[in-house]
Structure formats: C-alpha cells, structure tokens
C-alpha positions in Angstrom: 34.6 -7.5 -29.0 34.5 -7.0 -25.2 32.9 -9.7 -23.0 29.5 -8.7 -21.7 29.4 -7.5 -18.1 28.4 -10.2 -15.7 24.9 -9.9 -14.4 24.5 -8.6 -10.9 23.8 -11.1 -8.1 20.3 -12.6 -8.5 19.2 -11.3 -5.1 19.8 -7.8 -6.3 18.1 -8.4 -9.6 15.0 -9.7 -7.8 14.7 -6.6 -5.7 15.5 -4.4 -8.7 12.7 -6.1 -10.6 10.3 -5.6 -7.7 11.3 -1.9 -7.8 10.6 -1.7 -11.5 7.3 -3.5 -11.1 6.4 -1.0 -8.3 7.2 1.9 -10.5 5.1 0.6 -13.4 2.2 -0.4 -11.1 2.3 2.9 -9.3 2.0 4.9 -12.6 -0.9 2.7 -13.7 -2.7 2.9 -10.4 -2.3 6.7 -10.3 -3.9 6.9 -13.7 -6.7 4.6 -12.9 -7.5 6.1 -9.5 -8.1 9.5 -11.0 -11.6 8.4 -11.8 -12.3 8.2 -8.1 -10.3 11.3 -7.3 -8.3 9.1 -4.9 -4.6 9.7 -5.1 -2.5 6.6 -4.7 -1.1 7.9 -1.4 -4.6 8.0 -0.1 -5.4 4.5 -1.4 -2.3 3.2 0.3 -3.4 4.6 3.6 -6.9 3.2 3.2 -5.3 -0.1 2.3 -3.2 0.1 5.5 -6.4 0.6 7.6 -8.3 -2.1 5.7 -6.1 -4.9 7.0 -7.5 -4.4 10.5 -10.5 -2.1 10.0 -11.6 -2.0 13.6 -8.1 -1.2 15.0 -7.4 2.4 16.0 -4.2 3.9 14.6 -2.1 7.0 15.5 -0.4 9.2 13.0 2.9 8.4 14.6 2.3 4.7 14.3 1.2 5.0 10.7 4.2 7.1 9.8 6.5 4.6 11.5 4.9 1.6 9.8 5.1 3.3 6.4 8.6 4.7 7.1 7.5 8.1 5.9 7.9 11.6 7.5 5.0 12.4 9.9 4.1 15.8 8.4 3.3 14.2 5.0 1.4 11.4 6.5 -0.6 13.8 8.7 -1.5 15.9 5.6 -2.8 12.8 3.7 -4.7 11.5 6.8 -6.4 14.9 7.2 -7.6 14.8 3.7 -9.1 11.3 4.3 -10.8 12.6 7.4 -12.2 15.5 5.5 -13.7 13.1 2.9 -15.3 11.0 5.7 -13.1 8.0 4.9 -11.4 8.1 8.4 -12.8 9.2 11.7 -10.7 10.7 14.5 -11.2 10.6 18.2 -9.1 12.0 21.0 -6.8 9.5 22.6 -7.8 8.6 26.1 -4.1 8.2 27.0 -2.7 11.3 25.4 -4.7 14.5 24.9 -2.3 15.6 22.2 -2.8 12.5 20.1 -5.8 11.3 18.1 -6.9 7.9 17.2 -7.9 7.2 13.6 -10.5 4.7 12.4 -11.6 3.5 9.0 -15.3 4.5 8.4 -17.8 2.6 6.4 -17.3 5.3 3.6 -13.6 4.6 3.7 -14.2 0.8 3.5 -16.5 1.4 0.5 -13.9 3.8 -1.2 -11.2 1.1 -0.7 -13.5 -1.5 -2.2 -14.3 0.7 -5.2 -10.6 1.4 -5.8 -9.8 -2.3 -5.8 -12.6 -3.0 -8.2 -11.3 -0.3 -10.4 -7.7 -1.5 -10.3 -8.4 -5.2 -10.7 -9.3 -5.2 -14.4 -6.0 -3.7 -15.3 -4.1 -6.3 -13.1 -6.0 -9.4 -14.2 -4.5 -9.8 -17.7 -1.0 -9.9 -16.2 -2.0 -13.1 -14.4 -4.2 -14.6 -17.0 -1.7 -17.5 -17.7 -1.1 -18.2 -14.1 -2.7 -21.1 -12.3 -4.0 -20.8 -8.8 -1.0 -22.9 -7.7 1.3 -20.4 -9.4 -0.4 -17.5 -7.7 -0.3 -19.2 -4.3 3.4 -20.2 -4.6 4.4 -16.7 -5.8 2.4 -15.1 -2.9 4.1 -17.3 -0.3 7.5 -16.2 -1.6 6.6 -12.6 -1.7 5.1 -12.8 1.7 8.3 -14.4 3.0 10.4 -11.6 1.6 8.0 -8.9 2.9 8.0 -10.4 6.4 11.8 -10.5 6.4 12.2 -6.9 5.3 9.5 -5.7 7.7 11.2 -7.5 10.6 14.6 -6.2 9.7 14.1 -2.5 9.1 
C-alpha cells in the first residue's frame, strides 16, 4: 500500500478552507436573499457602503476596492440606484464622475438582508463562546488586513 500524500502546507490549507467556506456561504446567501430580490452582488455592494454610510464613493474606487472590472460594478451600482438604495450626485471635481451615497432605503435593505441571513448563520456558532468568537475575529481581521495591504 502506498503511503498517503503529505498534507499541503497549513497556510495553504487555511486559505483553501476559507475559499470553501466562502463558496458554501455564497450559495446559501444567494438562496436566502432571493426572498428580498437582492442578489448577493448587490448585498455585497450595500455592505461596502454600510461600513461608512456617509462617505461618498466613486465607481472607480469601488471597483478598485473590490478588485472587479468597472463595467460589472457599474451595472450593479446602477441597479441599486434604480431601486433607491443608492443616490448619485455629480462630482464637483470631475464632471464625468458621479459620487454615490447609501440612502436610508439602502441602509434598511442592508439591515433586512442581515436579519434574513443571521438565522442561517447562528447555528454554526452555537457552540462558540464569546471569547472564541472574539479570538477568531481578531485572527481573521489580521489576515484580511494583511491581504488588503498587500494586493
């Protein structure tokens, strides 16, 4: 009998697991968000705006932050504007550019989406203490900050 293949480096396995978790969570979120007629791509954009709701954002800045092609981001942002979740105003610095803002309706839609998603997430953490959650959050945040700073 052949010896089992050695496991890949733990650092790779951690990122691989995060990718699998993302895939599973994405499928579940897409399914759950159908009730709100809010595609996950739109929820992700609302989530991006919700971190600093009063801050104006440009399409270029959002596309850069999300590392996505600008045409796709533009299309999704236009749909959010059409639904009243985002407002757009001309940029005072560049007439070709628009500034986008989260509206109260967008903030409410984001809150409804989180309220809808949370019941499916809660059982996964039922056995976790608050200390476990805090410790895990700090480690994930550390990894996210590193990856964000080293694009």
